[in-house]
N, C-alpha and C positions, 0 to 999 in steps of 0.2 A: 602641307602644313598650316594648321588654323592660327594659333594664338589667341590669345585673350583680349577681345576688342568687343564693344557693345555691351548689350545684356542680354541673359539668357531668356529666350521666350518661353510661354508655358509649354508648348510643345517640346523643346528641349528639354524642359525639367522634365515632363512627363517621360520623354525617352530614357532620360538617366534614370528615372524611378524604376522603369520597367526592367533596364538591363542590371539595377542592383539586384532588383529580385531574384533574376534569373542567376547573377552572379552568385548569390547566397545560397542557391540552390547548388550551384556548380561546387562551392566550397564544401558543402555538406557530402556532396556525392563522393568526389575524389578521396575526401580525408575518410569516408566511411569504407570506400572498396580498397582502399590502402590499408585500413586499419591503423593509422596513425596521422599526427598532424596537428595544427593549431588552428581551429577553427575559429574560435573566440575572437581573437586580433583580427583575424583576415575580415571577419563579418563587420567589425567597428570601423575598420579602415577602407573598406570597398567604396563609399560613397566620395572618399578622398581619392582613391586612385584613379577611378572612373572620371571624375572632373577633371583632374590634373592630364591624364592621358588622352583623353577627348578632345582637350583644348589645347594643350601644348603644340609647340611646334616640332611635332614628330607624329610618323605614321608608319604603317607596316611596308610603303615604299621609300621610307626615307631614313630607316635605323642605321644606315652608314653615311647619312650626309653629315659633312663635316659641321654643318652651321645647325643641327638639330638642336631643339632643347635637351637638355640631359635631365634624367629623372633617375635619383638612387632611392631605393627602399632601405633604411638603415636596420629596420627590425626585419630581418630575412626570415624569420619562422612565419613572416603572413606569406609565404609563397603561394599558398592556394588562393589568397586573396587578389594577388599582383597577377598571377598566372590565370586566374579566370578573367580578371579586366582584360588582359592581352588577347586571350582566345575571343571574347566578346567582340573585341575591336579589331579582329582579323589579323593580328600580329602572328598567332600561332594555331595550331589545329585545335579544336576544341576536344574532339573524340579521342585524339592522342593524350590529352591531359587528363582528362576524367577517367581513362582507362590505366593509363601508365604513370601517374603520379607517384614518386616514392619508389619505383620498380628500376631494377638494373636495367643498363643499356637504355632508359630512357632520360631524356635531357631535364625532365621535371623533377628535380631533386627535394629532399625535405627542405632546403633553404635555398635563398634565390641564387641562380645561378647566370654569369655574365655571358655565356654564349647563347643563351635565349635569347632571340629577337627582342628589343625593347628594353633589356634588363643591361644596366651600364655598368655595374659593379657587384660582384657575388658577396653576399653579407651572410651574416648569422651571428656572428661574434660582435654581441652590441656594443653601441657607443664608437664605432668607426665611419657612421656613414656621413655624418657631417664633416669628418676631415677628408674623406674622399669627394665630397661636394665641393670642399675649398680648392681640391686638386684640380676639378673638371671647370670650375669657375676661372681660378686662374691660367688654365691652359687656353681659355676664350681670351683672356685680354692678349697672352703672349702669342696666340695665333691671330689675332687682329680680327676674330669672330664676334657675332653679337648674340649670343644663344643666352637662353636663361638657364640654371641650374637649380632645381628642386629637389629637396630631400625630406623625406616622407620618414617620421622617427616614431618610437613609442615613447612614454612617459617613463616607464621604468629606467630605460638606459639614460636618462637625464642626469641620475646620480653618478655616473662614470665621470672621471677628471678627465678623459680625453675629450668629452664635448666640450669642455670649457676652455680647453686648449683651442678647439677649433674655432669656438667661439671667438676667440679673443684674436686668433690669426686673420680671420675673415673682416673683422673690424679694423683692424692696424692696415689691411692691404686693400681697404675699400673694394670688398668682392660684393658689390652692390647688385648684381645679377642672381645671388642667392637667395633662396626662399626655404626656410625651413617649415615645415608642416606637421604639428606633434598630435599624434592620436592619443588623446588623453582621456581613456576610458578606465583610469584609475584601478587597473588590476594588472598584477604580475602573477609569475607561478606561485609565489608562497601566500600571497592575499592582496589586500590593497595598497596602493603603493604609499599612501600616506603612514601607513604602519610598518612597512619594510625599511622603508628610507626616505622620510619626509624631503623633499626637495622642493623650493621655490623658484618654479620653472619660468614664470613670468618676470621676477627680479633678478634672476641671474642674467636672462638676456639683455634687459634693461640696462644693467649694472655694467654689461660689456659693449653697450653702445648699438644695440639693435632695436629696431622698432617692433613692437609686439601688437597683434590684432588677436582677439578672441572672439570664438565664433561658435555656433554649433555644427558639429562636424557630420551632421546628417541632413544639413539645409543645403541642397545643392546651389541654391543663390546665394547663401552667404559665403560657401567655399570659393565659388567663382569670383564674386566681388572682391574678397580678401586677397585672392591671388593676383587678380586684376591690380588690384592696389599696390601691391608689394612690386610688381615688375614695372609699373610705372614709374616708380621712384628709384632713380638710379643715384640718390646720393646716400641709400641706406639698404643695408640687409634687413630682411624681414622674418620673424617668428610668428606663425599662425599657430596659434593652441586650440585646436578643434576639440570639443567635447563630445565625447563619444560614448556610446554602451556597449561593452562587450557582449558578442552573440547577438548582436542587433539583428531583428527581423523574426526570431523565433523565441517566443515568451519563455520557455522554461529553461533558456539559454541565457537568457539577458541577465547581466550583472553576477551570473554565478563563474566563479573563479576555476573550478574544475575544466571548463571547457576552454581555457587559455591553451591546454595542450594535450586535449583527449579527443579523439575521433569519435563520433556517436557510434552507439551499436544499431544493428538493423531496426529494431523496433522505434528507437529514438530519431533514426533516419527517416523513417518512413512518417512518422508523426510532425517532424520538421518540415518536410518536403509538402505534406499535405497542409500546413500551416502557411507556407510561403505560396503555394497554390501552383506548385512547379510537380510536372511529371516525374512520377518514381519508374523509373528504368534502370535501377540500381542491378537489378540481376542481369541484364544487357551487358551493363558496364563490367560486371565481374566476368562474364563470358568473355568479352572483348580483352580484358586484362589477362587472358591466359592465351589469346591467339595473335593480338596486334604486336605490330612492331612499329615504333615510332621514327618519326623524321628525326635526324641529329642535325645539329650546327657546330659551324667551328667558331673559335674564337677570333674575334676582330680588333684590330686595335690601328688607330691612324700612322701612318707611315712616318718613320723617324727621317728628320733631315740628313743628307750625307754631308759630312764634316770635312773641310779640310784640317787634317791634324798634323801638318806640317812634318818636319824631319827630325828623328832623335838626335838629341845632343849628347857629346861625350863628357864624362866627369874623370877627372884624374885624382882629386883627392876626396878624403872621408868628407861624407856628406849628409844630410838628413834625409831620408826619402821624403819625408812629407814636403820638404822646401821643394822637390823636384816636382813633386803631385801639383802645389800650388803652381809652378813656374809654367809646367805644361799646360795646367787649366787656364792660366790666364792668356798663355800663347794663343790656344786653340779659340778662346773668347775673341781675341783682337782679329785672327785669321776668319772668322765667320761672325761679322758683327750683325747680320740680320737674321742668322738663324733662330729658330725658336729654341731657348737655352735657358735653363734655370738651374742655380746651386741654391740648396737650402743649408742652413745653419741653426744649432741649437746652441748660442751663446759659446761657442769654441773656435770662431773663425781665425783668430790670430795663431791657435795651438795647432790647428789642423791644417793651416795656410790656404783655407778657402778664401780668406780676405784678398787673395791675389785676384782671383776672378773678380771681386766685388769692385777692385780697381778698375779693371776693364771695360765690366758692363754693369754698372750698379743697380740700373732698373731691373735687371733679371736675377739680382740676388736678393734672397728673402731669409731674415732672420728672425728665427721663431721664439727664440728664448728657449728657458729650460723646458721644451715642450716636445720630448722626442716619441712618444706615443703619437700625437696626431701628426707630427711632422713627417715620421716613416709611411704613413698612410697617405695624407696629402700627396709626398713624391710619388709614391705608387700611381696614385692616379692622374697624376700630372704625365707620368711616363709613358702612358697608354694613349695620350692625347695629341702625339706628334711633337712633344717636346723632348728634347734631350735632358735629361734630369739626374741631378747628382745631390747624394747629399754626404756629407763628410762630418764624422764624429768619432768619439773615442770608441773603443771597441765593447767596452761594458755597456755603453748606451746604444750603439748601433745594431749591435748583435745580442747580446744578453736580455737588455731593457726592454726591447721591441721584438722579441723573438716572435709573440704572437701576431704583431703587425705584418712581419716580415713573412711569416706563415701565409697569411691572408694576400698579400701580396703575390706570392709565388703562386698560390690557388687562381689569381687573377690573371696570371700571365703576364705580368708587367715587366717594363724594360727598365728597371732601376739601376742606377749605378752608385754603389756606394763605398766610401773610402773610410775603413775603419781603422784609425791609428790607435796608439798606445796598448800593444798587445803585449801578454805575459809578463815573465819578470823584468823584461826590458822597460818596462813601465818606470820600476826603480822605487825613489822615495815616496811616491804616494801610496805604496803599501797596497793590502790586500783587496781592498774595496775596489782598486781600480787595474787591478793584475788581471787582464783579460785572459785567463788561462785555458778555456773551455770552448773557443769560436770554433775551431775544426770540428768538433764533436756534435755543436749544435746544428752547425751548418749541412752535416750530413744528411739530417733529418729534412732538408729543405730540397727535394729532388729537381727543383727548376733553377736553382742558385748554382753560379759558379765563382770560385773562390781563387784569386790570385794572391800570392805574397813573394813578392821581388826578392832577390838575394844580394842586390846593391844597388847603387844610385842610378847606374847606367839601364839595369833591366827594369827598373822604376819608370823611367822615362819611356822605354818602349813598351811596357804593360799600360801604362795611362793613356797612350796614344791608341793601342789597340782595343781597348774596351769602351772607347769613345766611338768607336766604328760599328760595334756589335748590337745586335737586339738581346732581347732577355735581360735577366738579372746577373748582375755580377757585383761582387764584393771584392775590393783590393785591399790588402792587409798592410800595415805600415807601421814599423817600429817607431819609438819614441826615439832612440840614440840615432848619432852619426852611424853611417855604416862604411866600412873600407870598399874599395873598388875592387871587384874579382878580377885576377889576371890569369893568364895562361903561365904553364909553368917557365916559359920563356919570358914573360913579364909584360907582354902586351895585355890590351884589354880582351876580356872574354867577351864581354858584351859590348861591342864596338858598334860603329855606325852600320856596319853590314849585318849584324845580328838581326834575325827577325823573330819576334815573339810568335810561339805557337801554343795555344793551348793545350795542355796536358801533356806537354813535353817535357822529360826530365833532361837536365844537362849533365852530362859527365865532366866534371870541373878536373878530376884528377883520375887516373887510372891506377889499376893495382889488382892484383890476384889474390891476396890473403883473406880478404873480407871488403865488405861494401858500406858506407855510411851514407844514410840517406838523410838528409835535413833540408833546412828551408830557412828565408829570413835571417834574422839576426844571429842564429845560430851556424850559419854557413861560414863566416869567417873563422869562426872558433874550431869547427871542424878542419878548415885548412890548415889551422896551427897544428893540431893534433896530428894531423896528416905528414907534416914535417918531420915532428918529433917521432912518429912511428917509423918513418922510413929510415932515420938515423939509427934505431934500433933493430932495422933489417925486417921490419913490417911494411909490406905493401898494400895499402888501403885505396881502394876506389871512392871517391867522393862525388855524389851525386847532388845536385841542387833539385828539389821538386817544389818548384813555384805554385803547384795546382794541386795541392794536398788532398782535395777531393777526387781528383782523376789523374790516377798515376799512369803514367806510360807503362804498359805490359812488357813491351820489348826490352826495356830498361831494366825492369825489375827481373824478368828471366835471365837475363846478361848476369846481373848482379847475384844470384842464385848459385852461378856457377863456383862462385868462391867457397860456398859451404856455409858461410856467416854472413849475416844482413843485421846491421845496426841502425836502428832508427833513433835519431838525435834531433830532440826538438825543447822549445820553450813553450811547452805547452803540456795539460795532463797526458801522460805517455798513454793511459788505457784507452783514450777516447780521440786522440788525436792521429798522426800519421803512422804511430806505431799500429792501432787498430786496423788501420786501412790495409797496411801491409801484410799484416799478420792474416787479414780476411783474402787476400789475395793469393799468399802462399797457400793457404787450405784449398781454395777454390781451383787454383790450376796445379795443385800438387806437386809444389815445387821442393826439393831435396835442399833445405837451406835451414841452418837454425836461424833463429830471431832474437835479438835482444833489443829490447825496448828501454831507452834513456831519455827522461822527461821528467814532468812535474808529479807530484804525488801529494801535495799539502799546500794550503795557502802560505804566501810567503809574507815577510816582515818588510820594514821600511828601509831603505839604502840603495847605496848606487848599485846599478845593474851588475856590475862586474863582483861586487860584493855579494848579492844574491846568488849569482850563478855559481860562485865558490862555495857558499855556504850550503847549498842544496845540491851539489853535484853535478854541475852543469858546466864547468870550467874545462878547458883543455886537458889540464892536468888528470882531471877525473876521468875524462872522456877516453885518454890515453890507457891509462890504468885497467880500466874495464873491458876494454878490448883486447888488452894483453890477458886480461885473466881469461877469455873465451877462445882467443886464438890457442 
């Protein structure tokens, strides 16, 4: 691993110029053979990519070294440029790349993919790269490492609000090993950046406390010296605005908007390669595309520390699950004082109770303010860097508002732990803007996420300890109101100290042969009240707690179907939540049971949650009546 030291010699500059010429030829070839791609921006960024990758502390042999420099390409559509750079520097096989770019079963997809050696973060959704860079830079501090983090960005994405959120976070927490390099080619899909959405890039970074350097993005010495200056200053983060030309190197492509996202045809390709002085072997590459199979790669993440999560506590009285969450988080923080551990907040610490962690480990608590989009991405990048990462927020922000960021986290195979509080009508007086009534439906679309919503304070305690020992992405859903403890028919705690949480397991709280109620979270105690009323009227209903509504135990559902009637009951939109999952399972397994879905079908108003449940037919009395109608 080299690092930026000394100055570039004329020989080194000539070598970079030659590699850039060849890379531009590779960009033209792979996009032409694939018939699609983004050659223009790749050609304007290639000089930046080559300079940084050539001299940063990263090499083909150190792509998993924990102290390697991190390089994030935020404008993921420039994958032809980044991949061409990696191929010429020995990270990946150039023949595979040229033949199999944008082809099924090839690792070289249309946008940058993290499993490719030398790529730290899958990108494509513009505006998220700097947030990820904040996560990697923060991880260096928490892990006691001394690497640099470079984020290469486009100028068009500077219009996104998430970029501003990330700028401010980086400055607040002195992430001074962070360097941003902006490919300022003035062109985006629809035209010139100044016409599409004017952004004062320099002043925005200066206003948020960054140092700014302005250079030519096609002058290797200027790129090198600017980066060297940025990493030598440990008191400031730097933004380097690099003036570039889209399509650089091919005269008929330069400054032409159409080549932002259009591959060249064969005639144009031949003309471009001739101008670059690069061999035209496109016919051979096209033949190889039909026959060649690419080497594939595995996703890699730094190992998470093994935490001492302690022993579950027992609660005998009605308790806020978020209080339990905060208490367990604080306990684990105290039990693991040296573990790389981070909790992020967006101005809701007291409401979600993550302030308890802040009391125990204040240096590991990061308050981002009202910046949910950037925080979601920063937390995701942090979580693949060997840091146990928790983000707590209201459901409408942690799930609904940041769905795109969570989707990208999912694609990146992160290890994020999210506590989403204030779910459903249970939020009560805050009203419809804060009633998160669609969270299960949204999370169904993220195949790598697991979701837990405990049924009482004791199960919450067990579930929080469980998820803190797991890799992968987890969201734990927690109601706003207090929940009563769940007991056995004999009156003892159902979720006592001997209980062990198992992801996907449904718990039979009450048995019965006439019908089966499947429910979760704050509607579980209401279902138990309904069970008592039904029993007094001669109806024996089974009640199942479903703490993992994305992954329902097939055995429990098969057993419940023997009653002939299954009722799903939830503080959630009935057609997208537990009800739809159960319906799909009944159809898939051809179970012989009728299904009644009871839940939400409209936005609610402001009032106490008990009043809302009664108003919208989610109270115990209405549940009993509907079950009797179908019995």
